[in-house]
C-alpha positions in Angstrom: -91.8 89.2 74.8 -90.4 89.8 71.3 -87.4 91.7 72.8 -86.8 88.8 75.2 -86.8 86.3 72.3 -84.3 88.5 70.3 -82.0 88.8 73.3 -82.0 85.0 73.9 -81.4 84.4 70.2 -78.6 86.9 70.1 -77.0 85.3 73.2 -77.0 81.8 71.8 -76.0 82.9 68.3 -73.1 84.7 69.9 -72.0 81.6 71.8 -72.1 79.4 68.8 -70.4 81.9 66.5 -67.8 83.2 69.0 -65.4 80.4 68.6 -65.2 80.5 64.8 -65.1 84.3 64.9 -62.1 84.1 67.2 -60.4 81.6 64.9 -61.0 83.9 61.9 -59.6 86.9 63.8 -56.6 85.0 65.2 -55.7 83.3 61.9 -56.2 86.5 60.0 -53.8 88.2 62.4 -51.2 85.5 61.8 -51.6 85.9 58.0 -51.2 89.7 58.3 -48.2 89.7 60.6 -46.1 86.8 59.1 -44.1 87.8 56.0 -45.1 85.6 53.1 -41.5 84.9 52.1 -40.9 83.3 55.5 -43.9 81.1 55.0 -42.7 80.1 51.6 -39.2 79.4 52.9 -37.6 81.7 50.4 -34.8 82.5 52.9 -33.6 78.9 52.6 -33.3 78.9 48.9 -30.6 80.2 46.5 -30.8 80.7 42.8 -29.0 77.8 41.1 -26.6 78.3 38.2 -28.4 78.2 34.8 -27.4 77.4 31.3 -27.2 80.1 28.7 -29.1 79.6 25.5 -26.1 80.4 23.3 -24.2 77.6 24.9 -26.7 74.8 24.2 -27.7 73.1 21.0 -31.3 71.8 21.1 -33.1 69.6 18.6 -36.2 71.2 17.1 -39.7 70.2 18.2 -40.4 68.6 14.8 -37.3 66.4 15.3 -38.5 65.5 18.7 -41.9 64.5 17.3 -40.3 62.4 14.5 -38.5 60.3 17.2 -41.5 60.2 19.6 -44.7 59.8 17.6 -46.8 59.9 20.8 -46.1 63.7 20.9 -47.7 64.5 17.6 -51.0 65.7 19.1 -49.5 67.5 22.0 -50.3 71.3 22.0 -47.6 73.9 22.2 -48.7 75.2 25.6 -48.0 71.8 27.1 -44.3 72.0 26.2 -41.5 73.9 28.0 -37.8 74.0 27.9 -36.3 73.6 31.4 -33.0 72.7 32.9 -32.6 69.4 34.8 -29.2 69.5 36.5 -26.8 70.4 33.7 -29.1 69.2 30.9 -31.6 71.2 28.9 -34.8 69.3 28.6 -38.2 69.4 26.9 -40.9 69.0 29.5 -44.3 67.8 28.2 -47.2 68.0 30.6 -50.0 65.6 29.9 -53.2 64.4 31.5 -53.5 60.8 32.7 -56.9 59.3 33.4 -56.9 57.6 36.8 -59.8 55.6 38.2 -60.1 55.2 42.0 -63.1 53.9 44.0 -65.4 54.4 41.0 -64.2 58.0 40.6 -62.5 59.0 37.4 -60.0 61.8 37.6 -57.5 63.5 35.3 -54.0 63.4 36.8 -51.1 65.5 35.6 -48.1 63.6 34.4 -44.8 64.7 32.9 -42.7 63.4 30.0 -39.1 64.6 29.9 -36.7 64.5 26.9 -33.1 65.6 26.5 -33.3 68.7 24.5 -30.0 68.1 22.8 -30.5 64.4 21.8 -34.3 63.9 22.0 -33.7 60.9 24.3 -36.5 60.2 26.7 -35.2 60.5 30.3 -35.9 58.3 33.2 -36.9 59.8 36.6 -34.1 61.2 38.7 -31.9 58.9 40.8 -31.5 59.7 44.5 -28.0 61.1 43.8 -29.4 63.4 41.1 -32.1 64.6 43.4 -29.5 65.4 46.1 -27.4 67.3 43.6 -30.4 69.4 42.6 -31.2 70.1 46.2 -27.6 71.1 46.9 -27.8 73.5 43.9 -30.8 75.2 45.5 -29.7 75.6 49.1 -26.5 76.1 51.2 -28.0 74.1 54.1 -26.8 70.5 54.8 -29.0 67.8 53.4 -30.7 65.1 55.5 -32.8 62.0 54.5 -34.0 61.8 50.9 -37.2 59.9 50.3 -39.0 58.8 47.1 -42.7 59.7 47.2 -45.2 58.3 44.7 -48.5 59.3 46.3 -49.7 61.7 49.0 -52.8 61.8 51.1 -55.4 64.5 51.0 -54.2 67.5 53.1 -50.6 66.6 52.7 -48.0 69.4 52.8 -47.2 68.5 49.2 -50.7 68.3 47.7 -51.3 69.1 44.0 -47.6 68.8 43.3 -45.7 66.8 40.7 -45.6 63.1 41.5 -43.6 61.1 41.8 -41.2 63.4 43.7 -38.2 63.3 45.9 -38.5 64.7 49.4 -35.2 66.1 50.7 -35.0 67.0 54.3 -32.8 70.0 55.4 -30.9 69.9 58.6 -31.3 72.6 61.2 -33.7 74.8 59.3 -37.3 74.9 60.7 -37.8 71.2 59.8 -37.7 72.1 56.1 -38.4 69.7 53.3 -37.5 70.4 49.6 -39.9 68.7 47.2 -38.3 68.0 43.8 -40.3 66.6 40.8 -38.8 63.2 40.0 -39.4 63.7 36.2 -38.8 67.4 35.6 -36.1 67.9 38.2 -37.7 71.2 39.3 -37.9 72.4 42.8 -41.7 72.3 43.3 -42.1 73.3 47.0 -40.4 74.2 50.2 -42.2 73.2 53.3 -41.3 74.4 56.8 -42.8 74.4 60.3 -43.9 78.0 59.7 -45.6 76.9 56.5 -47.3 74.0 58.3 -48.7 76.4 61.0 -49.9 78.6 58.2 -51.5 75.7 56.4 -53.2 74.5 59.6 -54.6 78.0 60.4 -55.7 78.3 56.8 -57.7 75.0 57.1 -59.4 76.5 60.2 -59.9 79.8 58.5 -61.8 78.4 55.4 -63.2 75.5 57.5 -61.9 72.8 55.0 -60.1 70.5 57.4 -59.0 67.9 54.9 -58.4 69.1 51.4 -57.7 72.7 52.7 -58.5 74.4 49.4 -62.3 74.7 49.3 -63.5 78.1 50.6 -67.0 77.7 49.1 -68.2 75.0 51.4 -71.7 75.1 53.0 -70.1 74.9 56.4 -68.2 78.1 55.8 -71.2 79.8 54.3 -73.3 78.8 57.2 -71.0 80.2 59.8 -70.5 83.4 57.8 -74.3 83.8 57.8 -74.4 83.0 61.5 -71.8 85.7 62.2 -73.8 88.2 60.2 -77.0 87.2 62.0 -75.3 87.7 65.4 -74.2 91.2 64.4 -77.6 92.1 63.0 -79.4 90.8 66.1 -77.0 92.9 68.3 -77.8 96.0 66.3 -81.5 95.3 66.6 -81.2 94.9 70.4 -79.2 98.2 70.6 -81.9 100.1 68.6 -84.7 98.5 70.7 -82.9 99.4 73.9 -82.4 103.0 72.9 -86.1 103.4 72.0 -87.1 101.8 75.3 -84.9 104.2 77.3 -86.4 107.2 75.4 -89.9 106.0 76.2 -89.1 105.6 79.8 -87.5 109.0 80.0 -90.4 110.7 78.3 -92.9 109.1 80.8 
């Protein structure tokens, strides 16, 4: 009676766990076979020309603070020197408190200053965004769209916003995502990446945010998979012992 219960439990546990185990195996195979550079779209990107430090004249951080008092309490690790098109810039990353549906969140925001004049810069125009995109790829450019917000699970989640989305023609439905303030190429998204992202959501069982691999759903199915394997081992051991008893009699 006990063995029959274990067999039935194993059978039903196997049925429930089989689909997710198949998804884990299939998605894991895709991750192992597909080169990561192809997923990232590295083959579509070229290294843009960069300014040399000896050929630029930048204002000092103290001069920048004197002209922009709001920067006086900014820590050094929040400040970087970058290149936006042909201009050296100070990029200051700050936190902005945003309240949405009674939930308070800290949102990243960027302030950008011309490193030669200390002038605060406005976000990129569409022509400037296209110029940056052209500097980063040899492929023809398609539609260029201003994006201020993205939904959970978007292909451009956790990236700098606002941003410009520049579509590339004839290249795996690729999009270049360029930070509207910093002018940096923040992400390359292709059909291959979207397949990877979809399989990743199935793999970690986070179907919306796609970044939480500590959910109770994932833990539950992992435990279910282990239980299925252990019950199979128990059945195997019980069957061997039973055969030995039958042979001995």
